[in-house]
C-alpha positions in Angstrom: 0.0 0.1 0.1 2.8 2.4 0.8 4.2 1.9 -2.6 0.8 2.8 -4.3 0.7 5.8 -2.2 4.0 6.9 -3.3 5.5 6.9 0.2 8.5 5.0 -1.3 10.1 5.5 -4.6 11.2 2.0 -5.1 10.5 -1.4 -3.9 14.1 -1.8 -2.6 13.4 1.4 -0.1 10.1 -0.1 1.0 11.6 -3.4 1.8 14.4 -1.9 3.8 11.9 0.3 5.7 9.7 -2.9 6.5 12.6 -5.4 6.8 11.3 -7.9 4.3 12.9 -9.6 1.5 12.9 -7.4 -1.8 12.0 -10.4 -3.9 9.1 -11.5 -1.7 7.7 -8.0 -1.6 8.1 -7.5 -5.4 6.3 -11.0 -5.9 3.6 -10.0 -3.6 3.0 -6.7 -5.7 2.8 -8.7 -8.9 -0.1 -10.8 -7.2 2.0 -13.8 -6.4 0.2 -15.8 -3.4 1.9 -16.8 -0.2 3.0 -20.5 0.2 0.0 -21.3 2.5 -2.6 -19.4 0.0 -1.1 -21.3 -2.8 -1.3 -25.0 -1.2 -4.7 -24.2 0.3 -6.5 -26.4 -2.5 -4.4 -29.3 -1.5 -5.2 -29.1 2.1 -7.9 -31.4 3.8 -9.9 -28.2 5.1 -10.4 -24.8 3.8 -9.3 -21.8 6.1 -13.0 -21.3 6.6 -13.4 -24.7 7.8 -10.6 -24.7 10.1 -11.8 -21.6 11.9 -15.3 -23.4 12.3 -13.3 -26.8 13.7 -11.3 -24.5 16.1 -14.2 -22.6 17.5 -16.1 -26.0 17.8 -13.1 -27.4 19.8 -13.1 -24.3 22.1 -16.7 -24.6 23.0 -16.4 -28.3 23.8 -13.2 -27.6 25.9 -14.9 -24.8 27.6 -18.1 -27.0 28.5 -15.9 -29.8 29.7 
């Protein structure tokens, strides 16, 4: 977002400021997904299903 708002002139400057790898930042700007996002279709549960399962387990734990 900071690059789109012209707070930084180059990807290198933004990467140094936020302490992230320049290549990673460049790839994200080009639309590349994170490792977890890219492999989500191969997972047994979607992120939404994991969230529901997590909440269900918390309720069962709380109720004893």
